[in-house]
C-alpha positions as CSV (number, residue, x, y, z in Angstrom):
1,K,10.6,2.9,-36.6
2,S,13.5,5.1,-37.5
3,V,11.2,8.2,-37.4
4,L,9.8,7.2,-33.9
5,L,13.3,6.7,-32.4
6,N,14.6,9.9,-33.8
7,S,11.6,12.1,-32.8
8,V,11.6,11.2,-29.0
9,D,11.9,13.8,-26.3
10,H,15.3,13.3,-24.9
11,I,15.3,12.8,-21.0
12,A,18.6,12.8,-19.1
13,S,17.3,10.3,-16.6
14,M,16.5,7.9,-19.4
15,Q,20.1,7.7,-20.7
16,G,21.1,4.0,-21.0
17,L,17.6,2.8,-19.9
18,V,16.0,2.8,-23.4
19,V,17.4,2.7,-26.9
20,S,16.3,6.2,-27.8
21,S,17.3,7.7,-24.4
22,G,14.0,9.5,-24.6
23,R,10.2,9.6,-24.4
24,L,7.9,8.9,-27.4
25,N,6.5,12.1,-29.0
26,A,3.8,11.2,-31.5
27,F,3.5,14.8,-32.7
28,F,7.0,15.1,-33.8
29,A,6.8,11.8,-35.6
30,I,4.3,13.2,-38.1
31,A,5.2,17.0,-37.9
32,E,7.2,18.9,-40.7
33,P,10.8,19.0,-39.6
34,D,13.0,22.1,-39.8
35,D,16.7,22.3,-40.1
36,V,17.3,25.5,-38.0
37,A,19.6,24.7,-35.0
38,P,19.4,26.4,-31.6
39,S,21.9,29.2,-31.1
40,G,25.1,28.6,-29.0
41,V,25.4,29.4,-25.3
42,V,27.9,32.3,-25.0
43,D,27.9,33.2,-21.3
44,L,28.4,29.8,-19.6
45,A,29.9,30.6,-16.2
46,A,31.0,28.7,-13.1
47,V,29.2,29.6,-9.8
48,D,29.2,28.3,-6.3
49,P,32.1,25.7,-6.4
50,G,32.0,22.9,-4.0
51,S,34.4,20.1,-2.9
52,N,32.7,17.6,-5.3
53,T,30.3,19.9,-7.2
54,M,30.4,22.8,-9.5
55,G,27.6,25.3,-10.2
56,L,27.0,26.4,-13.7
57,A,24.9,29.3,-15.1
58,W,23.9,30.5,-18.6
59,T,21.2,32.2,-20.7
60,A,19.0,29.8,-22.4
61,P,19.3,29.8,-26.2
62,G,16.3,29.4,-28.4
63,D,14.9,26.6,-30.4
64,D,15.4,28.1,-33.8
65,G,18.4,30.4,-33.3
66,L,17.5,32.9,-30.6
67,T,13.7,32.2,-30.5
68,G,11.6,29.5,-28.9
69,T,12.6,26.9,-26.5
70,A,15.3,24.2,-27.0
71,T,14.5,20.6,-26.4
72,Y,17.5,19.5,-24.2
73,Y,21.0,20.4,-23.1
74,D,24.2,18.3,-23.2
75,V,26.6,19.6,-20.6
76,R,30.1,18.1,-20.6
77,F,33.1,18.3,-18.2
78,S,36.8,17.1,-18.3
79,L,40.1,17.6,-16.6
80,S,41.4,18.8,-20.0
81,P,40.1,21.6,-22.3
82,I,37.0,20.7,-24.4
83,D,36.6,21.7,-28.0
84,E,34.3,20.6,-30.9
85,G,36.5,17.7,-31.7
86,N,36.6,16.1,-28.3
87,F,33.2,17.2,-26.9
88,A,31.6,13.9,-27.3
89,A,34.4,12.1,-25.4
90,A,34.1,14.4,-22.4
91,E,32.1,13.2,-19.3
92,Q,28.4,14.1,-19.5
93,A,26.9,15.7,-16.4
94,G,23.7,13.7,-16.8
95,N,21.4,15.9,-14.7
96,E,20.8,18.7,-17.1
97,P,17.7,20.8,-16.6
98,A,15.0,21.1,-19.1
99,P,15.6,24.2,-21.3
100,A,13.6,27.3,-20.5
101,P,12.5,29.9,-23.1
102,A,15.1,31.9,-24.9
103,G,16.7,34.6,-22.7
104,T,16.0,32.9,-19.4
105,L,18.8,32.5,-16.9
106,Q,19.4,28.9,-16.0
107,Q,21.5,27.1,-13.6
108,M,22.5,23.5,-12.6
109,E,25.0,21.7,-10.4
110,V,27.5,19.2,-11.8
111,Q,28.2,16.4,-9.3
112,G,30.5,13.6,-8.8
113,L,33.7,15.7,-9.2
114,E,37.0,15.2,-7.5
115,T,38.1,17.7,-4.8
116,N,40.8,20.4,-5.4
117,K,40.8,19.8,-9.2
118,I,40.7,22.1,-12.2
119,Y,37.9,21.2,-14.5
120,Y,36.7,22.5,-18.0
121,F,32.9,22.7,-18.9
122,A,31.1,23.2,-22.1
123,M,27.5,22.6,-23.4
124,K,25.4,22.3,-26.5
125,A,21.6,22.7,-27.0
126,Y,19.5,20.5,-29.3
127,D,16.0,21.1,-30.7
128,E,13.2,18.6,-31.3
129,W,14.6,17.5,-34.7
130,G,18.2,16.7,-33.5
131,N,19.5,19.9,-34.8
132,V,22.4,20.8,-32.5
133,G,23.7,24.3,-31.8
134,P,27.4,25.1,-31.7
135,I,29.6,24.4,-28.6
136,S,29.4,27.0,-25.9
137,N,32.2,29.1,-24.5
138,L,34.6,27.1,-22.5
139,V,34.7,27.4,-18.7
140,E,37.6,26.6,-16.5
141,A,37.0,26.3,-12.7
142,S,38.6,24.5,-9.7
143,T,36.7,22.5,-7.1
144,L,37.4,23.2,-3.5
145,P,39.7,21.2,-1.2
146,P,38.2,18.5,1.0
147,P,36.1,19.7,4.0
148,T,37.4,19.2,7.6
149,A,34.5,17.9,9.7
150,Q,34.4,17.9,13.5
151,A,31.6,16.1,15.4
152,E,30.8,16.5,19.1
153,P,30.4,14.0,20.8
154,L,32.2,11.5,18.7
155,T,30.1,8.5,20.0
156,I,26.7,7.9,21.4
157,E,25.5,4.8,23.3
158,E,22.1,4.0,24.6
159,A,20.3,0.8,25.7
160,L,16.6,0.9,25.0
161,F,13.8,-1.6,24.9
162,T,11.6,-1.9,21.9
163,G,9.1,1.1,21.7
164,E,11.5,3.4,23.9
165,Q,13.3,6.3,22.5
166,A,16.1,8.7,23.6
167,D,17.2,12.0,22.1
168,H,20.8,13.3,21.8
169,V,22.3,16.3,20.2
170,V,25.3,15.8,17.9
171,T,27.0,19.1,16.6
172,L,28.7,18.6,13.2
173,T,31.0,21.4,12.2
174,N,33.1,22.1,9.1
175,V,36.3,23.9,10.0
176,G,37.9,23.5,6.6
177,V,37.5,25.6,3.3
178,G,35.7,22.8,1.4
179,T,32.0,22.1,1.4
180,L,30.7,19.6,3.9
181,D,27.9,17.5,2.3
182,F,26.7,14.5,4.2
183,T,23.8,12.0,4.5
184,I,22.7,10.0,7.5
185,P,21.8,6.5,6.4
186,S,19.3,4.2,8.0
187,P,21.0,2.4,10.9
188,S,22.1,-1.2,10.5
189,V,21.2,-2.9,13.7
190,G,22.1,-6.5,13.0
191,E,22.9,-9.1,10.4
192,P,20.2,-9.7,7.6
193,Q,17.3,-11.9,8.6
194,A,17.6,-15.5,7.5
195,A,16.0,-16.3,4.2
196,A,12.5,-17.5,4.4
197,A,12.0,-21.3,4.3
198,E,9.6,-22.9,1.9
199,P,6.5,-24.1,3.8
200,L,5.5,-27.8,3.8
201,D,1.9,-28.7,4.5
202,L,1.6,-31.9,6.3
203,G,-1.6,-33.9,7.1
204,K,-2.5,-35.2,10.6
205,D,0.0,-37.7,11.8
206,D,2.1,-37.2,8.7
207,L,5.8,-37.7,9.5
208,D,7.8,-34.5,9.1
209,P,10.9,-35.3,7.0
210,R,12.7,-32.0,7.7
211,R,15.6,-31.7,10.0
212,G,16.7,-28.4,11.2
213,D,20.3,-27.4,11.9
214,P,21.3,-28.2,15.6
215,V,21.2,-25.1,17.9
216,V,24.7,-25.1,19.4
217,E,24.6,-21.6,21.0
218,N,22.6,-20.4,23.9
219,A,22.4,-16.9,22.8
220,G,22.2,-14.9,19.4
221,G,21.3,-11.8,17.4
222,P,20.6,-9.1,16.8
223,D,18.5,-9.8,13.8
224,A,17.8,-7.1,11.1
225,F,15.4,-5.5,13.4
226,G,17.5,-5.6,16.6
227,Y,16.0,-8.6,18.5
228,R,18.3,-10.8,20.5
229,W,17.6,-14.1,22.3
230,T,19.3,-16.0,25.2
231,D,18.7,-19.2,27.0
232,S,18.1,-19.4,30.7
233,D,21.4,-21.3,31.1
234,E,23.4,-18.5,29.4
235,P,25.0,-15.8,31.8
236,G,22.5,-13.0,31.9
237,G,19.7,-15.1,30.5
238,P,16.3,-15.2,31.9
239,A,15.7,-16.9,35.3
240,F,13.2,-19.7,35.4
241,A,10.3,-18.1,37.6
242,W,7.1,-20.1,37.1
243,T,3.9,-18.4,38.0
244,D,0.9,-20.7,37.8
245,I,-2.1,-18.9,36.4
246,T,-4.6,-21.8,36.3
247,A,-6.3,-20.7,39.5
248,T,-6.0,-16.8,38.9
249,G,-6.2,-16.5,35.1
250,T,-9.0,-16.9,32.6
251,A,-9.6,-20.3,31.1
252,L,-9.9,-19.8,27.3
253,S,-12.9,-21.3,25.6
254,I,-10.9,-22.9,22.9
255,T,-11.2,-26.6,23.6
256,G,-11.4,-28.2,20.1
257,D,-8.5,-29.5,18.0
258,D,-6.8,-26.7,15.9
259,A,-8.8,-23.8,17.5
260,I,-7.9,-20.2,18.0
261,S,-9.3,-17.6,20.3
262,D,-10.9,-14.2,19.6
263,R,-8.8,-11.1,20.3
264,I,-7.7,-11.0,23.9
265,P,-6.9,-7.5,25.3
266,L,-3.3,-7.5,26.7
267,G,-4.0,-4.6,29.1
268,F,-1.2,-2.6,27.6
269,N,0.5,-1.8,24.3
270,V,3.6,-3.6,23.2
271,A,5.8,-3.1,20.2
272,F,6.5,-6.0,17.9
273,Y,8.8,-5.5,14.9
274,G,7.9,-1.8,14.7
275,T,4.2,-1.9,15.2
276,F,2.2,-1.7,18.5
277,F,-0.4,-4.2,19.5
278,D,-2.8,-4.3,22.3
279,S,-4.4,-7.8,21.9
280,V,-3.4,-11.3,20.9
281,R,-5.0,-14.5,19.6
282,V,-4.0,-17.7,21.1
283,C,-4.0,-21.1,19.2
284,T,-4.4,-24.5,20.8
285,N,-1.3,-25.6,18.8
286,G,1.3,-23.9,21.0
287,W,1.5,-20.4,19.5
288,L,-0.1,-16.9,19.6
289,S,-0.3,-14.1,17.1
290,F,-1.0,-10.4,17.2
291,T,-3.0,-10.5,14.0
292,S,-3.5,-14.0,12.5
293,S,-6.8,-15.9,12.9
294,A,-5.3,-19.0,11.4
295,S,-5.0,-22.3,13.4
296,S,-2.0,-23.9,11.8
297,Y,-1.0,-27.2,13.4
298,S,1.9,-28.0,11.0
299,N,5.0,-26.2,12.4
300,Q,7.3,-24.5,9.8
301,P,11.0,-23.4,10.0
302,L,11.0,-19.7,10.8
303,P,10.9,-17.3,9.0
304,S,8.4,-18.9,6.6
305,S,5.7,-17.5,4.3
306,G,3.6,-20.6,5.4
307,A,3.7,-19.3,9.1
308,P,0.9,-17.1,10.6
309,E,2.0,-13.6,10.6
310,N,3.2,-11.7,13.7
311,L,3.8,-15.0,15.4
312,I,5.2,-15.9,18.8
313,A,5.7,-19.7,19.0
314,P,6.8,-21.2,22.3
315,F,5.9,-24.8,21.2
316,W,4.3,-24.8,17.8
317,D,3.0,-28.4,17.2
318,D,-0.1,-30.4,16.7
319,L,-1.7,-30.1,20.1
320,N,-5.2,-31.1,21.2
321,P,-7.1,-29.9,24.2
322,A,-9.6,-32.7,23.7
323,G,-12.7,-30.8,24.6
324,T,-11.3,-29.4,28.0
325,Q,-10.0,-26.0,28.9
326,K,-6.2,-26.4,28.8
327,I,-5.2,-22.8,28.0
328,F,-5.1,-19.9,30.5
329,F,-4.5,-16.1,30.1
330,Q,-3.8,-13.4,32.6
331,S,-2.7,-9.8,32.4
332,F,-0.8,-8.1,35.2
333,G,-0.9,-4.6,33.7
334,N,2.6,-4.5,32.3
335,R,3.0,-8.1,31.4
336,A,0.7,-11.0,30.2
337,I,1.0,-14.8,30.5
338,V,-0.4,-17.3,28.2
339,Q,-0.2,-20.9,29.7
340,W,-0.8,-24.2,27.9
341,N,-1.5,-26.6,30.9
342,A,-1.1,-30.3,30.6
343,I,-2.0,-30.3,26.9
344,A,-1.5,-33.5,24.9
345,P,-0.2,-33.9,21.4
346,Y,-2.7,-34.9,18.7
347,S,-1.0,-38.3,18.6
348,G,1.3,-39.8,21.1
349,T,1.6,-39.9,24.9
350,G,2.2,-37.5,27.7
351,T,1.4,-33.8,28.2
352,Y,3.1,-30.5,28.0
353,T,2.9,-27.4,30.2
354,F,4.6,-24.2,29.0
355,Q,4.1,-20.5,29.0
356,A,4.6,-17.4,26.8
357,I,5.3,-14.3,28.8
358,I,4.9,-10.9,26.9
359,D,6.2,-7.9,28.6
360,Q,5.4,-4.2,28.0
361,S,9.0,-3.6,27.3
362,G,8.8,-5.8,24.2
363,A,10.7,-8.8,25.8
364,V,9.1,-12.2,25.3
365,T,9.9,-15.1,27.6
366,F,9.1,-18.8,27.0
367,Q,9.0,-21.1,30.1
368,Y,8.6,-25.0,30.0
369,L,7.4,-26.7,33.2
370,T,6.7,-30.2,32.0
371,R,7.0,-32.4,29.0
372,P,7.2,-36.2,28.3
373,T,10.6,-37.8,28.8
374,S,10.4,-39.0,25.1
375,T,8.4,-37.5,22.3
376,T,8.1,-37.7,18.6
377,T,6.9,-34.0,18.2
378,S,9.0,-31.4,16.5
379,P,8.0,-27.9,17.8
380,S,9.3,-24.7,16.0
381,G,9.7,-23.1,19.5
382,S,12.5,-23.4,22.0
383,P,13.1,-22.1,25.4
384,R,14.3,-18.6,24.6
385,R,13.8,-15.1,25.6
386,R,13.7,-12.5,22.8
387,S,14.0,-8.9,23.6
388,G,14.5,-5.8,21.4
């Protein structure tokens, strides 16, 4: 075990991840070791200083003295001078390159430094047997002051529907002496999505013991993808504008209990959570999906791993057409309406008439025309309009 651990190839990126800080090398575990250490680096130099970085350059030493190729480097830096006695206590760069053959010019960039500070740098070379060369010459160099960044314009604002895009030019300029390094992170468009709820499979007529939190707000969002919702009684919410399609739309041939249609072309492409779709499947149980062919009757709190994927659920519950055509579809070129018309619950009395309207912009509107005055059902949907 000791031989295996001591004969690994040292890899800087494995520091702290494995006990040996290296990769297994079966050859070195059985090879005949030598005790000739690499030569020391004598021409270490600082190049290309930055505000938070320092470039280093040197000539590669050998594996055995000035010949061959060393196995790995150990580069250290500190705010005070480094010598043989305190070398191990100095900060390790951690991104040292693999050694090149003796005599090759090599470079690296030490990162994570403070601005406008004087640093000291030194290094050592190791061979495959752990023989270490002497400490290099000591280098003293200063990082640059902080950069001075200017951006024009300072802010950008754009209102877009899902699937739309807009282009703007932002000019970023450094008017200071320091180096300006920057990254553009992925935009954060809203609060994290709610944690997925555990699904609960119920049989026909089983009483659902779950009780969701009351919805006391009439608007909300954005979620992590940018979707918002608002009720019709909220200022700026969708107006109730019922368009009956039972006479003009197509009556879907899904008349049995827990049935789902084949793919129905929308007549346009619509973006839904980053993917464009051109068709939907409609389920008798008060929901539709862009991809799922399930026919789930037991509604689930959303989001849930037990729900059909890519789901739009205006009134997800155990509904039953009872052998008649109760569901209609019509496309108007830039929007499509799915209408559940006078459809009854699997158990209970009364009927429900409601719609899901999909707009090419990505907005989805739920409309509710009739429902029994009292009901024991517990749909996952609610009268909301979601738009991106």
